[in-house]
C-alpha positions in Angstrom: 23.0 25.6 -9.4 26.7 26.6 -8.5 27.5 22.8 -7.9 26.0 22.0 -11.4 28.1 25.0 -13.0 31.1 23.4 -11.1 30.5 19.9 -12.4 30.0 21.1 -16.0 33.3 23.0 -16.0 35.0 19.9 -14.4 33.5 17.9 -17.1 34.7 20.1 -19.7 38.0 20.1 -18.3 38.3 16.4 -18.2 36.9 15.7 -21.6 38.7 18.5 -23.3 40.6 16.1 -25.8 37.3 14.4 -26.9 35.3 17.6 -27.3 34.8 18.9 -30.8 34.7 22.6 -32.2 31.6 24.6 -31.9 30.3 27.7 -33.7 28.6 29.2 -30.5 30.2 28.4 -27.4 27.7 30.5 -25.3 24.6 28.3 -26.7 26.8 25.0 -26.2 27.7 26.0 -22.4 23.7 27.2 -21.8 22.6 23.8 -23.2 25.2 21.9 -21.4 24.4 23.6 -18.1 20.5 23.2 -18.6 21.1 19.3 -19.3 23.0 18.9 -16.3 20.5 21.0 -14.1 17.4 18.9 -15.4 19.4 15.6 -14.5 20.1 17.0 -11.2 16.3 18.0 -10.5 15.4 14.5 -11.9 17.5 12.7 -9.5 16.1 14.8 -6.7 12.5 14.3 -7.5 12.9 10.5 -7.9 11.1 8.7 -4.9 13.0 6.7 -2.7 11.6 3.2 -2.4 13.0 2.5 1.0 10.7 5.3 2.3 7.5 3.7 1.1 7.8 0.1 2.4 4.5 -1.0 3.8 6.4 -3.7 6.2 4.1 -2.7 9.1 0.6 -2.1 7.2 -2.1 -4.6 7.6 -4.6 -4.9 4.8 -7.9 -6.6 5.6 -10.8 -7.2 3.2 -14.0 -8.0 4.7 -16.4 -10.4 3.4 -19.5 -9.2 1.9 -21.7 -11.1 4.2 -20.0 -9.4 7.3 -20.3 -5.9 5.8 -23.9 -6.7 5.2 -24.6 -7.8 8.5 -22.9 -4.8 10.1 -24.9 -2.5 7.9 -28.2 -4.3 9.2 -27.2 -4.0 12.5 -26.7 -0.2 12.4 -30.0 0.4 10.7 -31.6 -1.9 13.7 -29.9 0.3 16.0 -31.4 3.5 14.5 -35.0 2.3 14.5 -34.6 1.4 18.2 -33.3 5.1 18.8 -35.9 6.5 16.9 -39.0 4.6 18.2 -38.1 5.3 21.9 
């Protein structure tokens, strides 16, 4: 927050020639600080796409027949265990 406040005053100083008059300086400063804080929080919350790369990930989709055969094999093994 202190950094945002410092940046706000620095911005005000640098752009003082372009700023217009205001009726309520307190409201203006609060509003400007609020915007700066929201921008900072937004930047911090963005996900860095480099952290979520799936270079080493392997995805395998098994064919339906292979899944069916494996399920039947498990059922047969259960029957063998129960009958013994």
